[in-house]
N, C-alpha and C positions, 0 to 999 in steps of 0.2 A: 509446478507449484508457483510460489511468488515470483521467483527469479530462476534463471538457468541454474540447475543444480550442479553443473560442472563449469565453474568459472575458469577463465583462461590462465590466470596466474594468482599468486598469493595476494597481490595488492587488490585485485578484484574481489577476492574472497573476503578479506577483512573489511573492505568498503561495503560489500553486500551485507555483512553481519551488522556493521554500524548502522546502515540504512534501515534495516528491519527493526533493530532496537529503537531507533528514533521514531519510526512509524508507529510503534505500539506505545510510545509515550515515555521512553527512557531517555536520559541524557547519555550520549555515547560519543566517544572520540577514538581515533585510531592513533597508534604509536605514541602512547602516553608514558611519560617518565614518572615512576612512583618511588617514594622513599622507602628504604628498608634499613634494618640495623647494619647491613654491610654496604650501604650506599644506594645509589639509584639503579632501578631496573626498568627497562622499557618493555611495555606489554603491547600486544597487537591491537586489542580493543579493550577499553575500559568503559563500563556503563553503570549508571546509578538509577535505580527505580525511585524517583523523587516522590512518587505517590504512596510508597509504602511507609509504614510508621517508622521503621528503623533504617530507611534509606539504603536498602539492600544494594550491595556492590557486586558487580560481575567483572571477572577478568577472563578474556578469551585469548587462547593461543590458536592461530590459524596456520595450518600446514597443508598446502596444496600439492602434496607429494603424490607420486604415482604408486607408492606402496603404503601399507598400513603403518601407523605411528607406533614405534617401539616403546617398551617400558621405560627406557632411560629418559625419554622426553617427559613422561608422566612424573618421574622422580623429580626432575628439575622444576617442573611446573608446581608440584606439591610444595616445594620450598618457597617459591614465589607467592603462592597462595597464603602460606603461613606467615611470611614476613611482611606482606602488605595488608593483612587483615581482611582480605576479600571474603565475602560470604559464599559465593558460588563461582566455580570455575568451569569453563567449557574448553575442550580441545576439539576444534572443528577441522575436519580434514576431508580429503577427497575419498580416501579408502577406509576411514575409520581407524580403530585401534587394533593392534595385535592382541592375541588371546591373553598373553601375560599382562599386558597393559590394562585390558578390560578387567581382569581379576584384581589387579592392584587398586582400581578405582572403586571397587565394590565397598559399600558402607562408608563412602567418603562424600565430600561436597564437590567432587570433580566428576564431570560427565563428558564422556567421549562420544562424538557423533559425526556423521557426515553432514555436509551443507544441506542436503535434502532433508535429513532428519531434523536439523535445526529449523528449517522452514516449516516443516510439519508441526513442530512443537509450538510455534508461535502463530500459525496460520489463523486460528480462530480469533485471536486478539487483533491480528493485522486486519482481518476482514471487518470486524466490528468497529475498531477504533480508527481505521484508516481508509480502506477501500470504499465502504458504503458512505461514510461521512463526506469524503472528497466528492463522490458523485452527487450526493444529495445537495451539497452546497453549490456545486458548479451548475446544476440544473435550475437553481432558483432564478438566475438572471434571465435566461431565454424564456422561462416559464411565464414571466411577466407579459410577454407578447401574446401568449396563448391562453392564459387563465380566463375563466368565464367573466369575471368582473375586474376591470382595471380602467379607471376613468382617464388616466393619462394616455393609455393606448387608444381608447375609444375616441378621444378628442383628436389625436394625431391621425387616426385612421380616416376620419371624416374629411381631412384636408388632402388626402391622397387623390391622385387621378384615378379614374375608373380602371385603367390598366394596372396601376400599382396596387389597387385594392384587390384585383383579381390575383396578382402575384402573392399578396399577403394571405388571402383566403386559401390558396393552394398550399402554401408553405405551412400555414397553421393546421390545415386538415391533415397533412402528411405527418407532422411532428407533434401536434398537441397532446395526444394520448401518451406518447412516449415520454415527453418532458414531464408530464404530470406524475407518472409512476417513478421516473428516475429521481425526481425531486423528493420523493418520499423515502428513498433508500435510507437516509439517515434516521428517520423516525421509525421506520419499520424494523430496522435491526436493533434499535435501542428500546423499542416497546413491542415485544413479541406478541402482545395481545392484539395489536393492530395488523400483524402479519398473518392474514388468513391463509390457510393452506401451508405450503412449504416453500413459497417463492424465494424467500431470503434466508432459508436455512443455510448454515455454513456448508458450502459445496465441497465435494471431494475430488471433482474432476472438471477441468476447464471446458472440454467439449460438451460434457453433459450439461453444464450450466448455460452455455451458449444455446444449446438446443431446448432445454427445459424452460429457461427464463427469458433470455434475450430475444429468442425467436418470437416470443409472444409480445414482449414489450416493444421491440423495434423490428417488426416484420419486413420493413423496407430496407433494412441494413444487413449486410454480410460482414461479420467480424472475423478478421484473419490475424491470429496471434498465437503464440505458444506458451505464454506465461500469464499469470493473473496481473502482474504489473504491466505487461504489455497491453492487456485488455483495458486496464484502468487508463493508460495513456491515450488509447484511441477513443475510448468513450468520452474522455475529457476534450479531446480534439473535436469530436462530433458535436458536443455541446457548444464549444466555442464557435465552430463553423456555422451552426444553426443560428446562434445569436448574431453572428456577423451577417448572415443572409437577411435577417430581419432588419438589422441596422441599415443595411444597404438600401432597402426599400424606402426607408424614411430619410435617407441622406445622413445617417449617423444615429447614435443611440438617443432615444427620447426619454431615458430614465436617468435620474440622479445616481451617481456611483454609490454603491453600498459599502458600508464599512466592512472590512474583512473579518470573518469569524474564524478565530484560530482555535478550533477544537482538536486539531491534530498537529503533530510536529512537522517541521519542514522536511521536504523530500529533496532528494538529489535530482540530477538531470534525468529526464525520461530515457528509458532504454530504447524506445522506438523499435520494438521487435514486431510491430504489427501495423496493419492498415485496415480501413473499413471502406466498403463500397455502398453507395446509395443507389 
């Protein structure tokens, strides 16, 4: 899914939850102190949906235990939920909840789930609000070298030596189609009417997406990764590398820097769980 469903420790688990919340547009922090009638309480993850009318607040308890979470933990968490006034509570764990704990949460605003289930719950939002916009925005820069009409590029091309023009033409032919389609990711996912067929339907399987979509968009690339975040990282690296290859032909970038477009929230450091081969 988005990330490794079995994080190494509780800190990785709560950081992963925070990162996914941020990626889909929520304000999220870890190890937050919240006031209660009995004093301060520390929660693993606190998130606010600032785009919702009522600023919905989430509190998350992260348990990276080797066994299912017992009912006693749910009892304590219920008290925290009540005293902090949170709207929704998640207990995210490696093994889920024990049967008694599951029954206790029925008809409440508390949901127990594994980290994998949490990722599945938010995958569509993550795909549409983060994965596709990041790729579309990142492809816009190298696309300027390959798009059909660009006066700055054409003027600089005329000044290249014949050898460098040949290098440019070869690089453009190899990557031009890929860059054009990747630059459209943001628009295709936000405007389904433009998405002919099922190319950018929300995928359910990483390998299937690489075979069905990426093999057609980038037939000259082999993508090796085991999570969608890993795939995002190496696609962004590919785009940066292609832009760097074009820059090198001209002795540096020939375009004015673009103002950053912040349509998505900040991401943490890349997981670097994959590589690509050209």
